[in-house]
C-alpha positions in Angstrom: 43.0 -126.3 -156.6 43.9 -123.6 -159.2 47.1 -121.7 -158.3 46.7 -119.2 -161.3 49.8 -120.6 -163.2 48.4 -121.6 -166.4 50.8 -119.2 -168.4 53.7 -119.7 -166.3 57.0 -120.6 -167.6 58.5 -123.9 -166.9 61.0 -122.2 -164.5 58.2 -120.6 -162.4 56.3 -124.0 -162.4 59.4 -125.7 -161.0 60.0 -122.6 -158.5 56.5 -123.1 -157.2 56.8 -126.8 -156.8 60.1 -126.5 -155.0 58.7 -123.4 -152.8 55.7 -125.7 -151.8 57.8 -128.7 -151.2 56.2 -130.6 -154.2 57.8 -133.0 -156.9 57.2 -131.8 -160.3 55.5 -134.3 -162.6 55.4 -133.5 -166.5 55.7 -134.9 -169.8 57.8 -131.9 -170.8 61.4 -133.1 -171.3 62.5 -129.3 -171.3 62.7 -130.0 -167.4 65.7 -131.9 -167.9 67.5 -128.9 -169.3 66.2 -126.7 -166.4 67.2 -129.3 -163.9 70.8 -128.8 -165.3 70.8 -125.2 -165.2 69.3 -125.4 -161.7 72.4 -127.6 -160.7 74.9 -125.2 -162.2 73.4 -122.4 -160.4 73.4 -124.3 -157.0 69.7 -124.3 -156.9 67.8 -127.2 -155.4 64.5 -128.8 -156.3 62.3 -131.5 -154.5 62.6 -133.7 -157.8 61.1 -134.2 -161.3 59.4 -137.1 -162.5 59.0 -137.3 -166.3 55.8 -139.1 -167.6 56.3 -140.8 -171.3 55.3 -138.6 -173.9 53.3 -141.4 -176.0 50.9 -141.4 -173.1 47.5 -139.3 -173.7 44.1 -138.9 -172.0 42.8 -141.7 -170.0 45.9 -143.7 -170.4 48.1 -140.9 -169.1 45.9 -140.2 -166.1 45.9 -144.0 -165.0 49.9 -144.1 -165.6 50.3 -141.3 -163.2 48.0 -142.4 -160.5 49.7 -146.0 -160.4 53.1 -144.6 -160.6 52.7 -142.1 -157.9 50.7 -144.6 -155.8 53.8 -147.1 -156.3 56.2 -144.2 -155.3 54.0 -143.4 -152.1 54.0 -147.1 -151.0 57.9 -147.3 -151.6 58.2 -144.3 -149.2 55.8 -145.6 -146.7 57.4 -148.9 -146.5 60.8 -147.2 -146.3 62.4 -148.6 -149.6 62.8 -144.7 -150.6 62.8 -141.3 -148.8 62.5 -137.6 -150.0 66.4 -137.4 -150.6 65.9 -140.1 -153.2 63.9 -137.5 -155.2 65.7 -134.3 -154.3 67.5 -132.7 -157.2 66.9 -135.8 -159.4 65.1 -136.4 -162.8 63.4 -139.5 -162.7 62.1 -141.6 -165.7 59.5 -144.1 -164.6 
C-alpha cells in the first residue's frame, strides 16, 4: 500500500511507523541517530531493525523476508514479545 511518503524524512517515516504500531525496517544507519534523539526527547517507537548495507536486490529481499519470518516465529512461540523491540535498534 502506497502511503505517499516517498519524499518523507527519516523522522516522518519513524513517526508514521510509530503511529501505526509498526517496526521500522531499513538499511539507513541514520535511524540509530534518530533513535538516540527520540530517547533524549522521551519519545517512544515500536522498534528499528537495521538490514546489512551490503545486501542489494533479491539478496536483500530474501534476507528481510527470512529475518522477519524468524522474528515472527519467535514471537508466536513466546520467545519474544513486542516489548523486546520497543525503543530498541536491532542489528540482525
